[in-house]
N, CA, C and O atoms as CSV, one atom per row, in Angstrom:
chain,resi,resn,atom,element,x,y,z
A,1,MET,N,N,131.487,211.350,78.722
A,1,MET,CA,C,132.390,211.914,77.734
A,1,MET,C,C,133.828,211.714,78.176
A,1,MET,O,O,134.097,211.206,79.264
A,2,PHE,N,N,134.739,212.119,77.317
A,2,PHE,CA,C,136.153,211.973,77.602
A,2,PHE,C,C,136.669,213.197,78.339
A,2,PHE,O,O,136.069,214.271,78.287
A,3,SER,N,N,137.779,213.019,79.020
A,3,SER,CA,C,138.408,214.150,79.700
A,3,SER,C,C,139.066,215.057,78.673
A,3,SER,O,O,139.107,214.736,77.485
A,4,SER,N,N,139.576,216.185,79.132
A,4,SER,CA,C,140.200,217.146,78.223
A,4,SER,C,C,141.465,216.591,77.580
A,4,SER,O,O,141.968,217.158,76.610
A,5,THR,N,N,141.980,215.493,78.108
A,5,THR,CA,C,143.163,214.880,77.499
A,5,THR,C,C,142.791,213.689,76.627
A,5,THR,O,O,143.662,213.074,76.013
A,6,GLY,N,N,141.496,213.357,76.567
A,6,GLY,CA,C,141.048,212.201,75.790
A,6,GLY,C,C,140.775,212.539,74.337
A,6,GLY,O,O,141.133,213.611,73.848
A,7,LEU,N,N,140.137,211.608,73.664
A,7,LEU,CA,C,139.883,211.750,72.233
A,7,LEU,C,C,139.031,212.962,71.891
A,7,LEU,O,O,139.241,213.588,70.852
A,8,ALA,N,N,138.078,213.303,72.742
A,8,ALA,CA,C,137.192,214.422,72.437
A,8,ALA,C,C,137.939,215.744,72.404
A,8,ALA,O,O,137.474,216.703,71.787
A,9,ALA,N,N,139.081,215.805,73.056
A,9,ALA,CA,C,139.842,217.053,73.099
A,9,ALA,C,C,140.593,217.313,71.799
A,9,ALA,O,O,141.031,218.437,71.554
A,10,GLN,N,N,140.747,216.299,70.971
A,10,GLN,CA,C,141.434,216.484,69.700
A,10,GLN,C,C,140.574,217.336,68.782
A,10,GLN,O,O,139.395,217.556,69.060
A,11,ASN,N,N,141.141,217.806,67.715
A,11,ASN,CA,C,140.418,218.688,66.797
A,11,ASN,C,C,139.391,217.913,65.988
A,11,ASN,O,O,139.621,217.576,64.826
A,12,ARG,N,N,138.276,217.640,66.605
A,12,ARG,CA,C,137.182,216.920,65.959
A,12,ARG,C,C,135.912,217.735,66.115
A,12,ARG,O,O,135.749,218.446,67.107
A,13,PRO,N,N,135.013,217.640,65.148
A,13,PRO,CA,C,133.751,218.374,65.281
A,13,PRO,C,C,132.949,217.862,66.478
A,13,PRO,O,O,132.993,216.675,66.800
A,14,ALA,N,N,132.233,218.747,67.119
A,14,ALA,CA,C,131.346,218.353,68.211
A,14,ALA,C,C,130.220,217.507,67.632
A,14,ALA,O,O,129.903,217.619,66.448
A,15,ALA,N,N,129.619,216.665,68.458
A,15,ALA,CA,C,128.566,215.768,67.993
A,15,ALA,C,C,127.373,216.519,67.420
A,15,ALA,O,O,126.655,215.978,66.579
A,16,THR,N,N,127.151,217.740,67.853
A,16,THR,CA,C,126.007,218.510,67.376
A,16,THR,C,C,126.339,219.372,66.163
A,16,THR,O,O,125.444,219.976,65.573
A,17,GLU,N,N,127.598,219.435,65.790
A,17,GLU,CA,C,128.010,220.263,64.660
A,17,GLU,C,C,127.725,219.535,63.346
A,17,GLU,O,O,128.037,218.351,63.212
A,18,VAL,N,N,127.135,220.237,62.380
A,18,VAL,CA,C,126.862,219.656,61.076
A,18,VAL,C,C,128.078,219.859,60.186
A,18,VAL,O,O,128.555,220.981,60.011
A,19,VAL,N,N,128.572,218.764,59.629
A,19,VAL,CA,C,129.719,218.830,58.732
A,19,VAL,C,C,129.262,218.311,57.377
A,19,VAL,O,O,128.881,217.148,57.249
A,20,ALA,N,N,129.301,219.163,56.377
A,20,ALA,CA,C,128.860,218.774,55.040
A,20,ALA,C,C,130.059,218.305,54.226
A,20,ALA,O,O,131.034,219.038,54.059
A,21,ASP,N,N,129.979,217.094,53.727
A,21,ASP,CA,C,131.019,216.552,52.865
A,21,ASP,C,C,130.343,216.169,51.553
A,21,ASP,O,O,129.596,215.191,51.512
A,22,PRO,N,N,130.590,216.915,50.489
A,22,PRO,CA,C,129.896,216.655,49.229
A,22,PRO,C,C,130.123,215.240,48.693
A,22,PRO,O,O,129.291,214.725,47.946
A,23,MET,N,N,131.223,214.614,49.060
A,23,MET,CA,C,131.488,213.254,48.595
A,23,MET,C,C,130.466,212.257,49.152
A,23,MET,O,O,130.164,211.250,48.513
A,24,PHE,N,N,129.941,212.544,50.339
A,24,PHE,CA,C,128.991,211.644,50.982
A,24,PHE,C,C,127.595,212.270,51.086
A,24,PHE,O,O,126.856,212.002,52.034
A,25,ALA,N,N,127.251,213.090,50.120
A,25,ALA,CA,C,125.985,213.827,50.153
A,25,ALA,C,C,124.791,212.987,49.708
A,25,ALA,O,O,123.648,213.356,49.978
A,26,GLU,N,N,125.036,211.860,49.028
A,26,GLU,CA,C,123.928,211.072,48.494
A,26,GLU,C,C,123.966,209.623,48.991
A,26,GLU,O,O,124.345,208.721,48.244
A,27,PRO,N,N,123.578,209.400,50.241
A,27,PRO,CA,C,123.539,208.024,50.740
A,27,PRO,C,C,122.352,207.271,50.139
A,27,PRO,O,O,121.355,207.875,49.744
A,28,TYR,N,N,122.474,205.955,50.077
A,28,TYR,CA,C,121.357,205.124,49.635
A,28,TYR,C,C,121.348,203.827,50.446
A,28,TYR,O,O,122.371,203.411,50.990
A,29,ILE,N,N,120.185,203.207,50.515
A,29,ILE,CA,C,120.026,201.900,51.148
A,29,ILE,C,C,119.508,200.957,50.077
A,29,ILE,O,O,118.473,201.216,49.462
A,30,ASP,N,N,120.231,199.855,49.851
A,30,ASP,CA,C,119.783,198.901,48.843
A,30,ASP,C,C,119.228,197.607,49.448
A,30,ASP,O,O,118.609,196.813,48.740
A,31,LEU,N,N,119.440,197.389,50.737
A,31,LEU,CA,C,118.863,196.243,51.438
A,31,LEU,C,C,118.454,196.660,52.841
A,31,LEU,O,O,119.226,197.297,53.557
A,32,ASP,N,N,117.252,196.304,53.226
A,32,ASP,CA,C,116.757,196.541,54.580
A,32,ASP,C,C,115.831,195.380,54.884
A,32,ASP,O,O,114.668,195.380,54.482
A,33,GLU,N,N,116.355,194.383,55.602
A,33,GLU,CA,C,115.591,193.161,55.799
A,33,GLU,C,C,115.886,192.532,57.157
A,33,GLU,O,O,116.920,192.794,57.773
A,34,TRP,N,N,114.956,191.700,57.606
A,34,TRP,CA,C,115.152,190.932,58.828
A,34,TRP,C,C,115.792,189.607,58.468
A,34,TRP,O,O,115.406,188.966,57.490
A,35,ARG,N,N,116.784,189.192,59.268
A,35,ARG,CA,C,117.452,187.908,59.081
A,35,ARG,C,C,117.380,187.125,60.390
A,35,ARG,O,O,117.293,187.707,61.471
A,36,ASN,N,N,117.418,185.803,60.275
A,36,ASN,CA,C,117.297,184.947,61.458
A,36,ASN,C,C,118.574,184.196,61.816
A,36,ASN,O,O,118.607,183.510,62.838
A,37,VAL,N,N,119.624,184.305,61.007
A,37,VAL,CA,C,120.869,183.578,61.239
A,37,VAL,C,C,122.011,184.560,61.378
A,37,VAL,O,O,122.107,185.452,60.535
A,38,PRO,N,N,122.878,184.477,62.359
A,38,PRO,CA,C,122.895,183.456,63.408
A,38,PRO,C,C,121.841,183.687,64.489
A,38,PRO,O,O,121.444,182.742,65.171
A,39,VAL,N,N,121.385,184.926,64.656
A,39,VAL,CA,C,120.262,185.260,65.540
A,39,VAL,C,C,119.416,186.295,64.814
A,39,VAL,O,O,119.880,186.912,63.856
A,40,ARG,N,N,118.186,186.490,65.257
A,40,ARG,CA,C,117.300,187.448,64.593
A,40,ARG,C,C,117.890,188.856,64.686
A,40,ARG,O,O,118.258,189.313,65.768
A,41,HIS,N,N,117.975,189.539,63.537
A,41,HIS,CA,C,118.505,190.902,63.482
A,41,HIS,C,C,118.023,191.585,62.207
A,41,HIS,O,O,117.642,190.934,61.234
A,42,ARG,N,N,118.050,192.894,62.240
A,42,ARG,CA,C,117.726,193.691,61.060
A,42,ARG,C,C,119.039,194.034,60.366
A,42,ARG,O,O,119.961,194.567,60.983
A,43,TYR,N,N,119.110,193.723,59.080
A,43,TYR,CA,C,120.308,193.975,58.284
A,43,TYR,C,C,120.008,195.133,57.336
A,43,TYR,O,O,119.058,195.079,56.556
A,44,VAL,N,N,120.826,196.174,57.413
A,44,VAL,CA,C,120.678,197.340,56.536
A,44,VAL,C,C,122.003,197.537,55.814
A,44,VAL,O,O,123.051,197.644,56.451
A,45,HIS,N,N,121.958,197.584,54.487
A,45,HIS,CA,C,123.165,197.761,53.676
A,45,HIS,C,C,122.940,198.912,52.710
A,45,HIS,O,O,121.849,199.077,52.165
A,46,GLY,N,N,123.972,199.698,52.507
A,46,GLY,CA,C,123.875,200.810,51.559
A,46,GLY,C,C,125.239,201.351,51.233
A,46,GLY,O,O,126.259,200.691,51.434
A,47,GLY,N,N,125.241,202.560,50.729
A,47,GLY,CA,C,126.491,203.202,50.357
A,47,GLY,C,C,126.254,204.660,50.024
A,47,GLY,O,O,125.250,205.253,50.420
A,48,PHE,N,N,127.189,205.222,49.293
A,48,PHE,CA,C,127.106,206.621,48.886
A,48,PHE,C,C,127.311,206.692,47.379
A,48,PHE,O,O,128.322,206.218,46.861
A,49,LYS,N,N,126.349,207.286,46.676
A,49,LYS,CA,C,126.421,207.390,45.219
A,49,LYS,C,C,127.715,208.065,44.786
A,49,LYS,O,O,128.166,209.037,45.392
A,50,GLY,N,N,128.298,207.525,43.724
A,50,GLY,CA,C,129.515,208.104,43.181
A,50,GLY,C,C,130.782,207.713,43.914
A,50,GLY,O,O,131.861,208.211,43.595
A,51,THR,N,N,130.665,206.809,44.912
A,51,THR,CA,C,131.845,206.352,45.661
A,51,THR,C,C,131.806,204.829,45.759
A,51,THR,O,O,130.811,204.201,45.398
A,52,GLU,N,N,132.879,204.253,46.242
A,52,GLU,CA,C,132.912,202.816,46.518
A,52,GLU,C,C,132.657,202.535,47.996
A,52,GLU,O,O,132.792,201.395,48.441
A,53,THR,N,N,132.292,203.551,48.752
A,53,THR,CA,C,132.035,203.407,50.182
A,53,THR,C,C,130.708,202.691,50.400
A,53,THR,O,O,129.680,203.087,49.849
A,54,ARG,N,N,130.739,201.632,51.209
A,54,ARG,CA,C,129.548,200.872,51.561
A,54,ARG,C,C,129.457,200.777,53.081
A,54,ARG,O,O,130.458,200.910,53.784
A,55,PHE,N,N,128.244,200.547,53.577
A,55,PHE,CA,C,128.061,200.352,55.016
A,55,PHE,C,C,127.052,199.242,55.260
A,55,PHE,O,O,126.203,198.959,54.415
A,56,SER,N,N,127.156,198.623,56.421
A,56,SER,CA,C,126.207,197.608,56.873
A,56,SER,C,C,125.919,197.851,58.345
A,56,SER,O,O,126.825,198.128,59.132
A,57,PHE,N,N,124.656,197.744,58.703
A,57,PHE,CA,C,124.246,197.833,60.100
A,57,PHE,C,C,123.540,196.532,60.458
A,57,PHE,O,O,122.743,196.009,59.679
A,58,TYR,N,N,123.839,196.023,61.629
A,58,TYR,CA,C,123.211,194.815,62.158
A,58,TYR,C,C,122.523,195.235,63.456
A,58,TYR,O,O,123.187,195.507,64.456
A,59,LEU,N,N,121.212,195.287,63.436
A,59,LEU,CA,C,120.451,195.844,64.558
A,59,LEU,C,C,119.593,194.773,65.219
A,59,LEU,O,O,118.976,193.962,64.528
A,60,PRO,N,N,119.546,194.761,66.550
A,60,PRO,CA,C,118.716,193.775,67.249
A,60,PRO,C,C,117.239,194.164,67.163
A,60,PRO,O,O,116.913,195.306,66.842
A,61,PRO,N,N,116.351,193.216,67.450
A,61,PRO,CA,C,114.934,193.562,67.550
A,61,PRO,C,C,114.732,194.648,68.613
A,61,PRO,O,O,115.486,194.717,69.584
A,62,THR,N,N,113.742,195.471,68.432
A,62,THR,CA,C,113.482,196.603,69.327
A,62,THR,C,C,113.407,196.173,70.789
A,62,THR,O,O,113.939,196.856,71.663
A,63,ASP,N,N,112.756,195.054,71.057
A,63,ASP,CA,C,112.598,194.624,72.457
A,63,ASP,C,C,113.905,194.122,73.078
A,63,ASP,O,O,113.959,193.916,74.291
A,64,GLN,N,N,114.950,193.922,72.286
A,64,GLN,CA,C,116.245,193.490,72.810
A,64,GLN,C,C,117.277,194.610,72.843
A,64,GLN,O,O,118.351,194.448,73.423
A,65,TYR,N,N,116.962,195.734,72.229
A,65,TYR,CA,C,117.907,196.855,72.182
A,65,TYR,C,C,118.105,197.422,73.585
A,65,TYR,O,O,117.129,197.682,74.290
A,66,GLN,N,N,119.382,197.618,74.004
A,66,GLN,CA,C,119.693,198.083,75.355
A,66,GLN,C,C,120.313,199.474,75.379
A,66,GLN,O,O,120.972,199.837,76.353
A,67,GLY,N,N,120.113,200.257,74.325
A,67,GLY,CA,C,120.579,201.638,74.334
A,67,GLY,C,C,122.042,201.833,73.995
A,67,GLY,O,O,122.584,202.918,74.203
A,68,ARG,N,N,122.694,200.798,73.473
A,68,ARG,CA,C,124.114,200.924,73.118
A,68,ARG,C,C,124.277,200.702,71.620
A,68,ARG,O,O,123.479,200.010,70.989
A,69,PHE,N,N,125.322,201.299,71.067
A,69,PHE,CA,C,125.608,201.135,69.651
A,69,PHE,C,C,127.113,201.062,69.478
A,69,PHE,O,O,127.821,201.978,69.895
A,70,GLY,N,N,127.617,200.002,68.877
A,70,GLY,CA,C,129.055,199.843,68.672
A,70,GLY,C,C,129.415,200.023,67.211
A,70,GLY,O,O,128.633,199.677,66.326
A,71,LEU,N,N,130.580,200.557,66.961
A,71,LEU,CA,C,131.041,200.770,65.594
A,71,LEU,C,C,132.345,200.023,65.373
A,71,LEU,O,O,133.363,200.361,65.976
A,72,HIS,N,N,132.325,199.019,64.520
A,72,HIS,CA,C,133.564,198.340,64.130
A,72,HIS,C,C,134.335,199.256,63.212
A,72,HIS,O,O,133.752,199.895,62.337
A,73,GLY,N,N,135.628,199.328,63.396
A,73,GLY,CA,C,136.448,200.168,62.536
A,73,GLY,C,C,136.519,201.610,62.987
A,73,GLY,O,O,137.236,202.412,62.389
A,74,ALA,N,N,135.787,201.952,64.032
A,74,ALA,CA,C,135.838,203.321,64.558
A,74,ALA,C,C,137.130,203.498,65.356
A,74,ALA,O,O,137.798,202.520,65.692
A,75,ASP,N,N,137.470,204.726,65.651
A,75,ASP,CA,C,138.659,204.995,66.456
A,75,ASP,C,C,138.531,204.295,67.803
A,75,ASP,O,O,137.497,204.413,68.460
A,76,PRO,N,N,139.557,203.573,68.223
A,76,PRO,CA,C,139.486,202.916,69.531
A,76,PRO,C,C,139.489,203.944,70.665
A,76,PRO,O,O,140.091,205.012,70.554
A,77,VAL,N,N,138.820,203.606,71.729
A,77,VAL,CA,C,138.790,204.474,72.907
A,77,VAL,C,C,139.948,204.064,73.803
A,77,VAL,O,O,140.042,202.911,74.222
A,78,ALA,N,N,140.820,205.008,74.091
A,78,ALA,CA,C,141.999,204.698,74.916
A,78,ALA,C,C,141.717,204.948,76.382
A,78,ALA,O,O,142.592,204.742,77.223
């Protein structure tokens, strides 16, 4: 985790805290498929009903997963 002067110290909900946002209450997945280009991966695409917000996840095969998850567009870690 971050030190008391890092990002976690800012006014953000704890990872275990449930935050309900009615705008994002209805997620959906419209594509969930395996792709082979450029390398084999699971592609998941969806969004939130009533919004223009969309998301995509690119996941490695289970036997290649190393316990890490990166988020593009997330707050940078300083």
